[in-house]
C-alpha positions, 0 to 999 in steps of 0.5 A: 173874390168870394164875396162877389158871389156871397154878397149877392143874396144880401144885396138883393134883400137890401131895402131901397137898392134899386139897381146894383152891380159888383164889378172887378177892375182892370189894371189900366185906366180903361177896359183892358185884359189885365185884372187887378185882383185886389181892387173891386167896385160896386155901382149902386142906384138908391131910392133915396139917400136915407136908404144908402145911409142905412146900408152904410150904417147896418150892412155887414157888407159895408162893415167889411169894407171898413175893416178889411180894405187897405184903401176905399173910396166912395163917391155920390153921384146924381144922374145928369144924362144917360142913354142906352141900357144895362141888362135890358133896362135904363137903371135911371129911367123915371128918375129926375136928372139933376141940372148940370152946371160948372164943376166936376163930371163923372162918366160911366160907359158900359158895354156887352161886347159881341163875341166875334168883335172881342179881338177887334175891340181889345186891339183898339184899347191901347191907343184910347188908354194912352190918349186918356192918360195924357188927357188934360182934365181927367182926374181919375179913371178905371176899367171895370167888368161884370164878366171877364172880357165881354161885359166891360165898363169904364168909370172916369172923373173929370174936371168939367164938361169941357174936358169930357167933350175934348176927349170924346169928340176931339181925340182921334183915337177915341173917334176911330173907335166910335166909328168902328163901334157904329159901323161894325156893331161891336156892342150887343148892348151899351150904356153911357151916363154922366153924373154930377159928383156931389160928395166923396169919402176916402182915397183912391191911390192915396188921394181923393180925386173929387177934392182935387177937382174942387181945389183946381176950380176953387183954390180956396177949398 
């Protein structure tokens, strides 16, 4: 937990790191009140892949991940589409999006929740989490946060774009939350982004969900 504070100066000085956030995680598959104090995440946007490779090779932060973590998983993502803002700006603005196609899709949703809407927001979470747990095509999902309660995010990995659309637009629980968000202005800021996950390393709860996605779409892998 202490590295959530102590790693920040090092990350600010890391070459080629255009945008980053250190994130705690929840116990559920989406934004939730329960925290998992043993699991942490970093979301990072790099100038190019060479800068990322340099960080993984030389940074004491990356070295500590290798030596101290019981388990770690890294996924490389190419932006597919995004809308909204994170800390007042679009992290991917001005950078070309990768053309979409068949295959797995990763989704990041992030929001700053208005204080007066916190109770309503967290009351809406359990039905959406249950829907996500039963959703065909969702390979992995986790709730994350910058701050307790108010700045929350969900990262999820899906078999394909059709599975994402089925959850986003045909799930009644999710649709009700979207309607509430829009009609009652729950969020002060929000970002929705989709990515093409093109490489991964390590395991998440004992498996690599991206490798699982490729096996489902191409049994020869």
